[in-house]
N, C-alpha and C positions, 0 to 999 in steps of 0.2 A: 547461388542465384536467388534463393528464397530470402536470404538475409538482405540482399540488395533490394529486392522488391519490398520487403518490410521497411527498410530504410527510406525508400522513395515514398511509400505510403505515409510514413510518419512525418517526413518533411512536408509533404503535401498537406496533411491535416493540420500541422503546425502553422503553415503559411495561411491556410484558410482561417484558422483561429485568430491570427494576427490581423487579417483583413477585417474580420468581424469586429475585433476589439477596436481597431482604428476607426471603423465606420460608426461606432457608437458615440464617438466624440471623446475628447480628452477628459472631460469632467466625469463621464461614466466609466472611462477606462482606468482612471487613477486608482480606485480601490482594488481593482483586479490586479494591477501591476504591483501594488503594495503587498497584496496577499501572496502573489507568486514569488516576490522577492523574499518575503518572510518565510514561505514554505521552503525555498531553496536554502536560506540561512539555517533554518531549524534542521533540515536534512543533513547539511554538511557539518554543522557544528555539534549536533546532538545525536540524531538518529544513526548516522553511519558509524561514528566512533563507538557508540554504545553497542551496536550489533557486532562490530569487529571485535570489541572487547569480550562480549559474551561468547563469540565463536572461539576465541583464543582460550578463554577460561574453560569452556566446555571441552576443548581438545586436550588441555592439560589434565583436567580432572577425570575425564571419561575415556579418552583415546577414541579410536574409531568404533563406533557402534551406530546402528541405524537410529537408535533413540536420539542421539545427539543431533543428527542431521534433521530429523523430524521435529525435534524441539525448536531448533533454530528456524525451520520453515514456518512453524506455527507462530513463533514470536515475530518474525518479519511480517507475515501476512496479517495476523490479528492486530499486532501493534500498529502497523501503518493504517489499517482500516479503522481502528479505534481513534487514532489521532485525527484522521480526516473527518470521521463522523461525530467526534466529540461535541461540537457546537449544537448539532440537532439532537443528539442524545440527551444533552442537558437542557434543551428547550430554548437555546439562544437563537437569534436570527429571525424571529417571527416578524413578518411584515404586516403592519396594521391594515394596509389597503388590500391584502390578499389573505383573508382568514383561512382559505382552503389549503394553503401551502403546508401548514403544520397538522393537517387532519389525519395523516397516515401515521401508523405506529412505527416509528423509526427504531425503537428498541426491539420490537419483534423482528423487524427486518435484519437488524444487526445480529440477533440471536440465530436466525436462519442461516445467515452467511457464516457466522462463527461455527455452527454445527457442520456446515458443508466443508469448511476448512479443516475441522477436526477429523471428519470422516475421510476426506481426501488425504490428509496427512497420515492417518492411520493406515490407509491402503498403500501409500508410498512406503511407509516404514515396514510394513509386512513384506512388500516386494523386495526391499533392500535386505531385510533379514534373511529371506530365502536365498538370495544370491550370494550372500557372504561379503567379506571385505573386498574392496577393489584390488585388482591384481597390481603387482608392482610394489606392494607394501611389505 
């Protein structure tokens, strides 16, 4: 039931986003549509195959160990976060009409999130290490 409710919420929020996008006018919506299409293409053509390949490689080299799962977790989370944040981390995308947009420290924010991912991943790895390998193997 909870998955169903999450699905309904996701579809509802997606529909709301489409309404907002279409309400902005096609000229304003075009760059967003290009960005979304590019993000989908990069995900399907680069990110997903790379992560699957890393998972297969880690499984063959390491076997089951909590470290492998945690390493893949960190790679997925930090890799995706870094790809999305790369333009602002490098200082691109400043809008001349809104100088306050780039005033915050995006690098510091990224470091805080990266530290949280690492601490959380270490906690997950410790819990997995204490439990041992999954049953059925």
